[in-house]
mmCIF file of the C-alpha atoms, coordinates in Angstrom:
data_MODEL
# 
_entry.id   MODEL 
# 
loop_
_atom_site.group_PDB 
_atom_site.id 
_atom_site.type_symbol 
_atom_site.label_atom_id 
_atom_site.label_alt_id 
_atom_site.label_comp_id 
_atom_site.label_asym_id 
_atom_site.label_entity_id 
_atom_site.label_seq_id 
_atom_site.pdbx_PDB_ins_code 
_atom_site.Cartn_x 
_atom_site.Cartn_y 
_atom_site.Cartn_z 
_atom_site.occupancy 
_atom_site.B_iso_or_equiv 
_atom_site.pdbx_formal_charge 
_atom_site.auth_seq_id 
_atom_site.auth_comp_id 
_atom_site.auth_asym_id 
_atom_site.auth_atom_id 
_atom_site.pdbx_PDB_model_num 
ATOM 1   C CA . MET A 1 1   ? 60.970 28.220 50.341 1.00 0.00 ? 1   MET A CA 1 
ATOM 2   C CA . SER A 1 2   ? 64.174 28.633 52.161 1.00 0.00 ? 2   SER A CA 1 
ATOM 3   C CA . PHE A 1 3   ? 67.492 27.910 50.651 1.00 0.00 ? 3   PHE A CA 1 
ATOM 4   C CA . HIS A 1 4   ? 67.936 24.772 52.802 1.00 0.00 ? 4   HIS A CA 1 
ATOM 5   C CA . GLN A 1 5   ? 64.778 23.756 51.404 1.00 0.00 ? 5   GLN A CA 1 
ATOM 6   C CA . HIS A 1 6   ? 65.711 23.557 48.135 1.00 0.00 ? 6   HIS A CA 1 
ATOM 7   C CA . VAL A 1 7   ? 66.583 20.399 46.862 1.00 0.00 ? 7   VAL A CA 1 
ATOM 8   C CA . PRO A 1 8   ? 68.088 19.019 43.484 1.00 0.00 ? 8   PRO A CA 1 
ATOM 9   C CA . GLY A 1 9   ? 66.286 17.381 41.234 1.00 0.00 ? 9   GLY A CA 1 
ATOM 10  C CA . GLY A 1 10  ? 66.481 13.486 40.877 1.00 0.00 ? 10  GLY A CA 1 
ATOM 11  C CA . PHE A 1 11  ? 66.868 12.953 44.656 1.00 0.00 ? 11  PHE A CA 1 
ATOM 12  C CA . LEU A 1 12  ? 63.950 10.351 46.016 1.00 0.00 ? 12  LEU A CA 1 
ATOM 13  C CA . ASP A 1 13  ? 61.479 11.483 48.701 1.00 0.00 ? 13  ASP A CA 1 
ATOM 14  C CA . SER A 1 14  ? 63.297 9.809  51.264 1.00 0.00 ? 14  SER A CA 1 
ATOM 15  C CA . GLU A 1 15  ? 66.649 11.321 50.435 1.00 0.00 ? 15  GLU A CA 1 
ATOM 16  C CA . VAL A 1 16  ? 64.357 14.969 50.701 1.00 0.00 ? 16  VAL A CA 1 
ATOM 17  C CA . ASN A 1 17  ? 62.656 13.951 53.862 1.00 0.00 ? 17  ASN A CA 1 
ATOM 18  C CA . LEU A 1 18  ? 66.036 12.750 55.673 1.00 0.00 ? 18  LEU A CA 1 
ATOM 19  C CA . MET A 1 19  ? 67.589 15.999 53.981 1.00 0.00 ? 19  MET A CA 1 
ATOM 20  C CA . ALA A 1 20  ? 64.558 18.336 55.329 1.00 0.00 ? 20  ALA A CA 1 
ATOM 21  C CA . ASN A 1 21  ? 64.877 16.984 58.873 1.00 0.00 ? 21  ASN A CA 1 
ATOM 22  C CA . ARG A 1 22  ? 68.264 17.295 59.410 1.00 0.00 ? 22  ARG A CA 1 
ATOM 23  C CA . VAL A 1 23  ? 68.861 21.284 58.160 1.00 0.00 ? 23  VAL A CA 1 
ATOM 24  C CA . GLN A 1 24  ? 65.547 21.701 60.255 1.00 0.00 ? 24  GLN A CA 1 
ATOM 25  C CA . ALA A 1 25  ? 67.263 20.187 63.223 1.00 0.00 ? 25  ALA A CA 1 
ATOM 26  C CA . ARG A 1 26  ? 70.876 22.113 63.183 1.00 0.00 ? 26  ARG A CA 1 
ATOM 27  C CA . HIS A 1 27  ? 69.092 25.326 62.543 1.00 0.00 ? 27  HIS A CA 1 
ATOM 28  C CA . ALA A 1 28  ? 66.907 24.582 65.255 1.00 0.00 ? 28  ALA A CA 1 
ATOM 29  C CA . MET A 1 29  ? 69.985 23.480 67.894 1.00 0.00 ? 29  MET A CA 1 
ATOM 30  C CA . LEU A 1 30  ? 72.819 25.675 66.355 1.00 0.00 ? 30  LEU A CA 1 
ATOM 31  C CA . VAL A 1 31  ? 71.592 29.134 64.477 1.00 0.00 ? 31  VAL A CA 1 
ATOM 32  C CA . ASP A 1 32  ? 67.804 29.860 66.570 1.00 0.00 ? 32  ASP A CA 1 
ATOM 33  C CA . VAL A 1 33  ? 69.093 29.637 69.807 1.00 0.00 ? 33  VAL A CA 1 
ATOM 34  C CA . PHE A 1 34  ? 71.210 32.295 69.146 1.00 0.00 ? 34  PHE A CA 1 
ATOM 35  C CA . ARG A 1 35  ? 69.261 34.739 67.643 1.00 0.00 ? 35  ARG A CA 1 
ATOM 36  C CA . HIS A 1 36  ? 69.693 37.420 70.310 1.00 0.00 ? 36  HIS A CA 1 
ATOM 37  C CA . ILE A 1 37  ? 73.098 37.146 69.641 1.00 0.00 ? 37  ILE A CA 1 
ATOM 38  C CA . ILE A 1 38  ? 73.444 37.038 66.081 1.00 0.00 ? 38  ILE A CA 1 
ATOM 39  C CA . ALA A 1 39  ? 71.138 39.462 65.065 1.00 0.00 ? 39  ALA A CA 1 
ATOM 40  C CA . ASP A 1 40  ? 73.314 42.910 63.846 1.00 0.00 ? 40  ASP A CA 1 
ATOM 41  C CA . SER A 1 41  ? 76.185 40.786 64.270 1.00 0.00 ? 41  SER A CA 1 
ATOM 42  C CA . THR A 1 42  ? 79.333 40.170 62.166 1.00 0.00 ? 42  THR A CA 1 
ATOM 43  C CA . VAL A 1 43  ? 80.028 36.255 61.695 1.00 0.00 ? 43  VAL A CA 1 
ATOM 44  C CA . MET A 1 44  ? 82.652 34.492 60.107 1.00 0.00 ? 44  MET A CA 1 
ATOM 45  C CA . LEU A 1 45  ? 81.719 30.793 58.863 1.00 0.00 ? 45  LEU A CA 1 
ATOM 46  C CA . LEU A 1 46  ? 84.749 28.608 58.117 1.00 0.00 ? 46  LEU A CA 1 
ATOM 47  C CA . GLY A 1 47  ? 83.509 26.077 56.275 1.00 0.00 ? 47  GLY A CA 1 
ATOM 48  C CA . ALA A 1 48  ? 80.622 27.572 54.146 1.00 0.00 ? 48  ALA A CA 1 
ATOM 49  C CA . GLU A 1 49  ? 79.646 24.820 51.393 1.00 0.00 ? 49  GLU A CA 1 
ATOM 50  C CA . ASP A 1 50  ? 77.763 26.723 49.026 1.00 0.00 ? 50  ASP A CA 1 
ATOM 51  C CA . GLY A 1 51  ? 77.073 29.668 51.243 1.00 0.00 ? 51  GLY A CA 1 
ATOM 52  C CA . ARG A 1 52  ? 73.685 28.268 52.469 1.00 0.00 ? 52  ARG A CA 1 
ATOM 53  C CA . TRP A 1 53  ? 74.408 28.876 55.774 1.00 0.00 ? 53  TRP A CA 1 
ATOM 54  C CA . CYS A 1 54  ? 75.624 32.005 55.170 1.00 0.00 ? 54  CYS A CA 1 
ATOM 55  C CA . TYR A 1 55  ? 72.087 32.867 54.195 1.00 0.00 ? 55  TYR A CA 1 
ATOM 56  C CA . THR A 1 56  ? 70.818 31.428 57.106 1.00 0.00 ? 56  THR A CA 1 
ATOM 57  C CA . PHE A 1 57  ? 72.853 33.295 59.494 1.00 0.00 ? 57  PHE A CA 1 
ATOM 58  C CA . ALA A 1 58  ? 72.573 36.718 57.443 1.00 0.00 ? 58  ALA A CA 1 
ATOM 59  C CA . ALA A 1 59  ? 68.054 35.685 57.052 1.00 0.00 ? 59  ALA A CA 1 
ATOM 60  C CA . ALA A 1 60  ? 68.903 34.974 61.503 1.00 0.00 ? 60  ALA A CA 1 
ATOM 61  C CA . GLY A 1 61  ? 69.906 39.068 61.426 1.00 0.00 ? 61  GLY A CA 1 
ATOM 62  C CA . ALA A 1 62  ? 73.872 39.355 61.010 1.00 0.00 ? 62  ALA A CA 1 
ATOM 63  C CA . LEU A 1 63  ? 74.464 42.355 59.405 1.00 0.00 ? 63  LEU A CA 1 
ATOM 64  C CA . GLN A 1 64  ? 77.736 41.082 57.622 1.00 0.00 ? 64  GLN A CA 1 
ATOM 65  C CA . VAL A 1 65  ? 78.552 37.262 56.962 1.00 0.00 ? 65  VAL A CA 1 
ATOM 66  C CA . VAL A 1 66  ? 82.010 36.263 55.521 1.00 0.00 ? 66  VAL A CA 1 
ATOM 67  C CA . GLY A 1 67  ? 81.678 32.453 54.761 1.00 0.00 ? 67  GLY A CA 1 
ATOM 68  C CA . VAL A 1 68  ? 85.367 30.705 53.680 1.00 0.00 ? 68  VAL A CA 1 
ATOM 69  C CA . GLU A 1 69  ? 85.148 27.365 51.852 1.00 0.00 ? 69  GLU A CA 1 
ATOM 70  C CA . SER A 1 70  ? 88.116 25.321 50.520 1.00 0.00 ? 70  SER A CA 1 
ATOM 71  C CA . SER A 1 71  ? 86.235 23.662 47.562 1.00 0.00 ? 71  SER A CA 1 
ATOM 72  C CA . PHE A 1 72  ? 85.722 25.899 44.317 1.00 0.00 ? 72  PHE A CA 1 
ATOM 73  C CA . ASP A 1 73  ? 83.210 23.908 42.934 1.00 0.00 ? 73  ASP A CA 1 
ATOM 74  C CA . LEU A 1 74  ? 81.179 24.968 46.074 1.00 0.00 ? 74  LEU A CA 1 
ATOM 75  C CA . VAL A 1 75  ? 82.272 28.694 46.322 1.00 0.00 ? 75  VAL A CA 1 
ATOM 76  C CA . GLU A 1 76  ? 81.446 28.882 42.397 1.00 0.00 ? 76  GLU A CA 1 
ATOM 77  C CA . ARG A 1 77  ? 77.506 27.811 43.221 1.00 0.00 ? 77  ARG A CA 1 
ATOM 78  C CA . PHE A 1 78  ? 76.766 30.245 45.737 1.00 0.00 ? 78  PHE A CA 1 
ATOM 79  C CA . SER A 1 79  ? 76.578 32.529 42.751 1.00 0.00 ? 79  SER A CA 1 
ATOM 80  C CA . ARG A 1 80  ? 73.734 30.391 41.333 1.00 0.00 ? 80  ARG A CA 1 
ATOM 81  C CA . LEU A 1 81  ? 71.644 30.274 44.473 1.00 0.00 ? 81  LEU A CA 1 
ATOM 82  C CA . PRO A 1 82  ? 68.385 32.046 44.734 1.00 0.00 ? 82  PRO A CA 1 
ATOM 83  C CA . ASP A 1 83  ? 68.902 36.056 46.005 1.00 0.00 ? 83  ASP A CA 1 
ATOM 84  C CA . VAL A 1 84  ? 66.319 37.046 48.373 1.00 0.00 ? 84  VAL A CA 1 
ATOM 85  C CA . GLY A 1 85  ? 67.885 40.647 49.279 1.00 0.00 ? 85  GLY A CA 1 
ATOM 86  C CA . MET A 1 86  ? 70.777 39.274 51.575 1.00 0.00 ? 86  MET A CA 1 
ATOM 87  C CA . ARG A 1 87  ? 73.429 38.892 49.115 1.00 0.00 ? 87  ARG A CA 1 
ATOM 88  C CA . GLU A 1 88  ? 74.752 42.534 49.741 1.00 0.00 ? 88  GLU A CA 1 
ATOM 89  C CA . ARG A 1 89  ? 75.319 40.941 53.337 1.00 0.00 ? 89  ARG A CA 1 
ATOM 90  C CA . ILE A 1 90  ? 77.587 38.070 52.427 1.00 0.00 ? 90  ILE A CA 1 
ATOM 91  C CA . GLU A 1 91  ? 80.886 37.576 51.433 1.00 0.00 ? 91  GLU A CA 1 
ATOM 92  C CA . MET A 1 92  ? 82.316 34.375 50.146 1.00 0.00 ? 92  MET A CA 1 
ATOM 93  C CA . ARG A 1 93  ? 85.728 33.460 50.008 1.00 0.00 ? 93  ARG A CA 1 
ATOM 94  C CA . TYR A 1 94  ? 87.707 30.668 48.213 1.00 0.00 ? 94  TYR A CA 1 
ATOM 95  C CA . ALA A 1 95  ? 90.576 30.112 50.185 1.00 0.00 ? 95  ALA A CA 1 
ATOM 96  C CA . THR A 1 96  ? 91.249 27.528 53.225 1.00 0.00 ? 96  THR A CA 1 
ATOM 97  C CA . PRO A 1 97  ? 89.350 28.112 56.452 1.00 0.00 ? 97  PRO A CA 1 
ATOM 98  C CA . VAL A 1 98  ? 91.893 27.701 58.858 1.00 0.00 ? 98  VAL A CA 1 
ATOM 99  C CA . GLU A 1 99  ? 94.546 29.740 56.845 1.00 0.00 ? 99  GLU A CA 1 
ATOM 100 C CA . GLU A 1 100 ? 92.222 32.320 55.884 1.00 0.00 ? 100 GLU A CA 1 
ATOM 101 C CA . LEU A 1 101 ? 90.912 32.832 60.266 1.00 0.00 ? 101 LEU A CA 1 
ATOM 102 C CA . TYR A 1 102 ? 94.747 33.278 60.899 1.00 0.00 ? 102 TYR A CA 1 
ATOM 103 C CA . LYS A 1 103 ? 95.362 36.127 58.209 1.00 0.00 ? 103 LYS A CA 1 
ATOM 104 C CA . ASP A 1 104 ? 91.991 38.104 59.504 1.00 0.00 ? 104 ASP A CA 1 
ATOM 105 C CA . ALA A 1 105 ? 93.234 37.777 62.936 1.00 0.00 ? 105 ALA A CA 1 
ATOM 106 C CA . GLU A 1 106 ? 96.548 38.593 62.580 1.00 0.00 ? 106 GLU A CA 1 
ATOM 107 C CA . ALA A 1 107 ? 95.253 41.383 60.130 1.00 0.00 ? 107 ALA A CA 1 
ATOM 108 C CA . GLY A 1 108 ? 93.119 42.926 63.430 1.00 0.00 ? 108 GLY A CA 1 
ATOM 109 C CA . ARG A 1 109 ? 89.700 42.181 62.125 1.00 0.00 ? 109 ARG A CA 1 
ATOM 110 C CA . THR A 1 110 ? 87.225 41.138 64.617 1.00 0.00 ? 110 THR A CA 1 
ATOM 111 C CA . TYR A 1 111 ? 83.377 39.088 64.146 1.00 0.00 ? 111 TYR A CA 1 
ATOM 112 C CA . ASP A 1 112 ? 81.092 38.784 66.731 1.00 0.00 ? 112 ASP A CA 1 
ATOM 113 C CA . VAL A 1 113 ? 80.174 35.363 65.956 1.00 0.00 ? 113 VAL A CA 1 
ATOM 114 C CA . VAL A 1 114 ? 82.935 32.291 64.553 1.00 0.00 ? 114 VAL A CA 1 
ATOM 115 C CA . VAL A 1 115 ? 80.950 29.351 63.180 1.00 0.00 ? 115 VAL A CA 1 
ATOM 116 C CA . LEU A 1 116 ? 83.282 26.748 62.241 1.00 0.00 ? 116 LEU A CA 1 
ATOM 117 C CA . PHE A 1 117 ? 81.561 23.458 60.665 1.00 0.00 ? 117 PHE A CA 1 
ATOM 118 C CA . ASP A 1 118 ? 83.706 20.207 59.606 1.00 0.00 ? 118 ASP A CA 1 
ATOM 119 C CA . VAL A 1 119 ? 87.269 22.229 60.148 1.00 0.00 ? 119 VAL A CA 1 
ATOM 120 C CA . LEU A 1 120 ? 88.601 20.454 62.597 1.00 0.00 ? 120 LEU A CA 1 
ATOM 121 C CA . GLU A 1 121 ? 90.142 17.564 61.028 1.00 0.00 ? 121 GLU A CA 1 
ATOM 122 C CA . ASN A 1 122 ? 93.778 17.325 60.598 1.00 0.00 ? 122 ASN A CA 1 
ATOM 123 C CA . VAL A 1 123 ? 94.373 20.662 62.435 1.00 0.00 ? 123 VAL A CA 1 
ATOM 124 C CA . SER A 1 124 ? 97.061 19.552 64.997 1.00 0.00 ? 124 SER A CA 1 
ATOM 125 C CA . ASP A 1 125 ? 97.530 22.644 67.102 1.00 0.00 ? 125 ASP A CA 1 
ATOM 126 C CA . LEU A 1 126 ? 94.214 23.321 68.843 1.00 0.00 ? 126 LEU A CA 1 
ATOM 127 C CA . TYR A 1 127 ? 96.029 26.172 70.594 1.00 0.00 ? 127 TYR A CA 1 
ATOM 128 C CA . GLU A 1 128 ? 97.120 28.023 67.898 1.00 0.00 ? 128 GLU A CA 1 
ATOM 129 C CA . LEU A 1 129 ? 93.879 27.648 66.222 1.00 0.00 ? 129 LEU A CA 1 
ATOM 130 C CA . LEU A 1 130 ? 91.855 28.626 69.555 1.00 0.00 ? 130 LEU A CA 1 
ATOM 131 C CA . HIS A 1 131 ? 94.644 31.650 70.012 1.00 0.00 ? 131 HIS A CA 1 
ATOM 132 C CA . HIS A 1 132 ? 93.466 32.996 66.723 1.00 0.00 ? 132 HIS A CA 1 
ATOM 133 C CA . ILE A 1 133 ? 89.947 32.827 67.287 1.00 0.00 ? 133 ILE A CA 1 
ATOM 134 C CA . ALA A 1 134 ? 90.007 34.427 70.612 1.00 0.00 ? 134 ALA A CA 1 
ATOM 135 C CA . ALA A 1 135 ? 92.094 36.992 68.816 1.00 0.00 ? 135 ALA A CA 1 
ATOM 136 C CA . VAL A 1 136 ? 88.893 37.798 66.629 1.00 0.00 ? 136 VAL A CA 1 
ATOM 137 C CA . SER A 1 137 ? 86.849 38.133 70.182 1.00 0.00 ? 137 SER A CA 1 
ATOM 138 C CA . PRO A 1 138 ? 83.818 36.709 69.450 1.00 0.00 ? 138 PRO A CA 1 
ATOM 139 C CA . ARG A 1 139 ? 81.105 36.962 71.565 1.00 0.00 ? 139 ARG A CA 1 
ATOM 140 C CA . LEU A 1 140 ? 80.185 33.190 70.597 1.00 0.00 ? 140 LEU A CA 1 
ATOM 141 C CA . VAL A 1 141 ? 81.825 30.677 68.550 1.00 0.00 ? 141 VAL A CA 1 
ATOM 142 C CA . VAL A 1 142 ? 79.657 27.574 67.318 1.00 0.00 ? 142 VAL A CA 1 
ATOM 143 C CA . ILE A 1 143 ? 81.528 24.268 66.402 1.00 0.00 ? 143 ILE A CA 1 
ATOM 144 C CA . ASP A 1 144 ? 80.078 21.366 64.805 1.00 0.00 ? 144 ASP A CA 1 
ATOM 145 C CA . GLY A 1 145 ? 82.003 18.742 63.235 1.00 0.00 ? 145 GLY A CA 1 
ATOM 146 C CA . LEU A 1 146 ? 83.288 15.141 64.448 1.00 0.00 ? 146 LEU A CA 1 
ATOM 147 C CA . PHE A 1 147 ? 85.217 14.289 67.374 1.00 0.00 ? 147 PHE A CA 1 
ATOM 148 C CA . ALA A 1 148 ? 86.548 11.145 68.866 1.00 0.00 ? 148 ALA A CA 1 
ATOM 149 C CA . VAL A 1 149 ? 84.191 10.206 72.085 1.00 0.00 ? 149 VAL A CA 1 
ATOM 150 C CA . THR A 1 150 ? 86.773 10.159 75.082 1.00 0.00 ? 150 THR A CA 1 
ATOM 151 C CA . GLU A 1 151 ? 87.220 12.820 77.526 1.00 0.00 ? 151 GLU A CA 1 
ATOM 152 C CA . GLU A 1 152 ? 90.926 12.363 77.475 1.00 0.00 ? 152 GLU A CA 1 
ATOM 153 C CA . ALA A 1 153 ? 93.111 14.681 75.645 1.00 0.00 ? 153 ALA A CA 1 
ATOM 154 C CA . VAL A 1 154 ? 93.835 12.831 72.738 1.00 0.00 ? 154 VAL A CA 1 
ATOM 155 C CA . LEU A 1 155 ? 93.969 13.247 68.801 1.00 0.00 ? 155 LEU A CA 1 
ATOM 156 C CA . MET A 1 156 ? 92.879 9.867  66.970 1.00 0.00 ? 156 MET A CA 1 
ATOM 157 C CA . ILE A 1 157 ? 94.806 9.091  63.858 1.00 0.00 ? 157 ILE A CA 1 
ATOM 158 C CA . GLU A 1 158 ? 92.519 7.004  61.398 1.00 0.00 ? 158 GLU A CA 1 
ATOM 159 C CA . ARG A 1 159 ? 92.824 5.966  57.938 1.00 0.00 ? 159 ARG A CA 1 
ATOM 160 C CA . HIS A 1 160 ? 90.740 8.405  55.459 1.00 0.00 ? 160 HIS A CA 1 
ATOM 161 C CA . ARG A 1 161 ? 88.020 6.185  53.792 1.00 0.00 ? 161 ARG A CA 1 
ATOM 162 C CA . GLY A 1 162 ? 88.347 7.886  50.807 1.00 0.00 ? 162 GLY A CA 1 
ATOM 163 C CA . PRO A 1 163 ? 90.179 6.634  47.610 1.00 0.00 ? 163 PRO A CA 1 
ATOM 164 C CA . VAL A 1 164 ? 93.445 6.060  47.755 1.00 0.00 ? 164 VAL A CA 1 
ATOM 165 C CA . HIS A 1 165 ? 95.811 8.195  45.744 1.00 0.00 ? 165 HIS A CA 1 
ATOM 166 C CA . ASP A 1 166 ? 99.261 7.060  44.325 1.00 0.00 ? 166 ASP A CA 1 
ATOM 167 C CA . GLY A 1 167 ? 99.548 4.284  46.291 1.00 0.00 ? 167 GLY A CA 1 
ATOM 168 C CA . VAL A 1 168 ? 99.090 5.876  49.867 1.00 0.00 ? 168 VAL A CA 1 
ATOM 169 C CA . LYS A 1 169 ? 96.811 5.611  52.413 1.00 0.00 ? 169 LYS A CA 1 
ATOM 170 C CA . GLN A 1 170 ? 95.731 8.826  53.034 1.00 0.00 ? 170 GLN A CA 1 
ATOM 171 C CA . GLN A 1 171 ? 95.242 9.769  57.452 1.00 0.00 ? 171 GLN A CA 1 
ATOM 172 C CA . ARG A 1 172 ? 93.238 12.114 59.231 1.00 0.00 ? 172 ARG A CA 1 
ATOM 173 C CA . LEU A 1 173 ? 93.293 13.732 62.327 1.00 0.00 ? 173 LEU A CA 1 
ATOM 174 C CA . ILE A 1 174 ? 90.376 13.935 64.739 1.00 0.00 ? 174 ILE A CA 1 
ATOM 175 C CA . PRO A 1 175 ? 90.615 15.529 67.832 1.00 0.00 ? 175 PRO A CA 1 
ATOM 176 C CA . SER A 1 176 ? 88.491 14.084 70.500 1.00 0.00 ? 176 SER A CA 1 
ATOM 177 C CA . ARG A 1 177 ? 86.014 16.047 73.202 1.00 0.00 ? 177 ARG A CA 1 
ATOM 178 C CA . GLY A 1 178 ? 88.578 15.650 75.961 1.00 0.00 ? 178 GLY A CA 1 
ATOM 179 C CA . ALA A 1 179 ? 91.535 17.876 73.621 1.00 0.00 ? 179 ALA A CA 1 
ATOM 180 C CA . ILE A 1 180 ? 88.982 20.554 72.950 1.00 0.00 ? 180 ILE A CA 1 
ATOM 181 C CA . THR A 1 181 ? 87.731 21.031 76.100 1.00 0.00 ? 181 THR A CA 1 
ATOM 182 C CA . LEU A 1 182 ? 90.759 21.273 77.499 1.00 0.00 ? 182 LEU A CA 1 
ATOM 183 C CA . ALA A 1 183 ? 92.425 23.849 74.841 1.00 0.00 ? 183 ALA A CA 1 
ATOM 184 C CA . ALA A 1 184 ? 89.421 26.066 74.734 1.00 0.00 ? 184 ALA A CA 1 
ATOM 185 C CA . GLU A 1 185 ? 89.292 26.070 78.499 1.00 0.00 ? 185 GLU A CA 1 
ATOM 186 C CA . ASP A 1 186 ? 93.222 26.715 78.453 1.00 0.00 ? 186 ASP A CA 1 
ATOM 187 C CA . THR A 1 187 ? 92.659 29.930 75.687 1.00 0.00 ? 187 THR A CA 1 
ATOM 188 C CA . GLY A 1 188 ? 90.194 31.670 78.001 1.00 0.00 ? 188 GLY A CA 1 
ATOM 189 C CA . PHE A 1 189 ? 86.400 30.156 77.060 1.00 0.00 ? 189 PHE A CA 1 
ATOM 190 C CA . ALA A 1 190 ? 83.996 28.287 78.549 1.00 0.00 ? 190 ALA A CA 1 
ATOM 191 C CA . VAL A 1 191 ? 83.064 25.543 76.935 1.00 0.00 ? 191 VAL A CA 1 
ATOM 192 C CA . ASP A 1 192 ? 78.959 24.339 76.489 1.00 0.00 ? 192 ASP A CA 1 
ATOM 193 C CA . TRP A 1 193 ? 78.028 20.899 74.408 1.00 0.00 ? 193 TRP A CA 1 
ATOM 194 C CA . VAL A 1 194 ? 74.985 21.162 72.869 1.00 0.00 ? 194 VAL A CA 1 
ATOM 195 C CA . ASP A 1 195 ? 72.697 18.343 74.131 1.00 0.00 ? 195 ASP A CA 1 
ATOM 196 C CA . TRP A 1 196 ? 71.424 16.526 70.989 1.00 0.00 ? 196 TRP A CA 1 
ATOM 197 C CA . ARG A 1 197 ? 69.684 14.219 73.481 1.00 0.00 ? 197 ARG A CA 1 
ATOM 198 C CA . GLN A 1 198 ? 67.279 16.852 73.339 1.00 0.00 ? 198 GLN A CA 1 
ATOM 199 C CA . ILE A 1 199 ? 65.322 15.781 70.051 1.00 0.00 ? 199 ILE A CA 1 
ATOM 200 C CA . PRO A 1 200 ? 62.862 12.916 70.604 1.00 0.00 ? 200 PRO A CA 1 
ATOM 201 C CA . GLU A 1 201 ? 64.145 9.577  68.818 1.00 0.00 ? 201 GLU A CA 1 
ATOM 202 C CA . ASP A 1 202 ? 61.226 9.644  66.849 1.00 0.00 ? 202 ASP A CA 1 
ATOM 203 C CA . SER A 1 203 ? 62.159 13.201 64.986 1.00 0.00 ? 203 SER A CA 1 
ATOM 204 C CA . ARG A 1 204 ? 65.894 12.268 64.597 1.00 0.00 ? 204 ARG A CA 1 
ATOM 205 C CA . LEU A 1 205 ? 65.495 11.091 60.843 1.00 0.00 ? 205 LEU A CA 1 
ATOM 206 C CA . GLY A 1 206 ? 69.060 12.689 58.688 1.00 0.00 ? 206 GLY A CA 1 
ATOM 207 C CA . LEU A 1 207 ? 70.284 13.219 62.015 1.00 0.00 ? 207 LEU A CA 1 
ATOM 208 C CA . SER A 1 208 ? 72.172 9.305  62.442 1.00 0.00 ? 208 SER A CA 1 
ATOM 209 C CA . ASP A 1 209 ? 76.093 10.850 62.994 1.00 0.00 ? 209 ASP A CA 1 
ATOM 210 C CA . TYR A 1 210 ? 74.433 12.783 66.438 1.00 0.00 ? 210 TYR A CA 1 
ATOM 211 C CA . TYR A 1 211 ? 73.700 9.506  68.122 1.00 0.00 ? 211 TYR A CA 1 
ATOM 212 C CA . GLN A 1 212 ? 76.139 6.285  66.146 1.00 0.00 ? 212 GLN A CA 1 
ATOM 213 C CA . SER A 1 213 ? 78.327 4.272  68.466 1.00 0.00 ? 213 SER A CA 1 
ATOM 214 C CA . GLY A 1 214 ? 81.774 3.722  68.293 1.00 0.00 ? 214 GLY A CA 1 
ATOM 215 C CA . ALA A 1 215 ? 85.035 5.784  68.711 1.00 0.00 ? 215 ALA A CA 1 
ATOM 216 C CA . GLN A 1 216 ? 83.897 8.764  66.825 1.00 0.00 ? 216 GLN A CA 1 
ATOM 217 C CA . ARG A 1 217 ? 80.671 10.858 66.649 1.00 0.00 ? 217 ARG A CA 1 
ATOM 218 C CA . ARG A 1 218 ? 78.964 13.877 65.166 1.00 0.00 ? 218 ARG A CA 1 
ATOM 219 C CA . PHE A 1 219 ? 79.067 16.364 68.232 1.00 0.00 ? 219 PHE A CA 1 
ATOM 220 C CA . SER A 1 220 ? 78.704 20.394 68.094 1.00 0.00 ? 220 SER A CA 1 
ATOM 221 C CA . LEU A 1 221 ? 80.171 22.974 71.214 1.00 0.00 ? 221 LEU A CA 1 
ATOM 222 C CA . ILE A 1 222 ? 79.260 26.603 71.969 1.00 0.00 ? 222 ILE A CA 1 
ATOM 223 C CA . LEU A 1 223 ? 82.366 28.825 73.183 1.00 0.00 ? 223 LEU A CA 1 
ATOM 224 C CA . THR A 1 224 ? 81.861 31.857 74.876 1.00 0.00 ? 224 THR A CA 1 
ATOM 225 C CA . PRO A 1 225 ? 84.810 34.372 76.566 1.00 0.00 ? 225 PRO A CA 1 
ATOM 226 C CA . ASN A 1 226 ? 85.325 33.151 80.137 1.00 0.00 ? 226 ASN A CA 1 
ATOM 227 C CA . GLU A 1 227 ? 83.849 36.018 82.336 1.00 0.00 ? 227 GLU A CA 1 
ATOM 228 C CA . ASP A 1 228 ? 86.665 35.400 84.671 1.00 0.00 ? 228 ASP A CA 1 
ATOM 229 C CA . ASP A 1 229 ? 89.792 35.975 82.578 1.00 0.00 ? 229 ASP A CA 1 
# 
């Protein structure tokens, strides 16, 4: 049993199937196709949650995986995951992901692969973020998260749908496809958007956020250093 197949008790079979299919599809689209780059690499995973994806990259051949997660509870949960001989290759950090990237970049650390899962929300300066990503010299950058569905280079402000604190409605900032594309190209990256339409319609269980209609949707993109720069 893989780490992604471990599901807490109390889940209905339908929920287990949703989670299992989602994990399998994301693994195939975001990890498996890049095994030739991940093998023998160093990986920085921003938005590591409880560390299961760290194990996924280690299992794909990474020599070292640094996972960064801003939720203390999720970082603590990592220590309770079963170990299958890869824990020594994984370092979990409790920190703000983007700030930790900046610290490592400014300290001169490098990574072969940088992965960002759901960390672009509320990043107001995409250029600064991408300059710091470029500074750690990755051969591959994998980004997965929520984007505004427009090729215009904009940042969309949306009311947060969570609870209201102290009577103040929270807002979140969501980059558009056009904004991240423009910023990435301007900072020396080639951009390739993952085509989730490759997955047949009857195999999209648990993946509705990649296909939803409306002003925003989950997308994935791949950045590689532009050889012309």
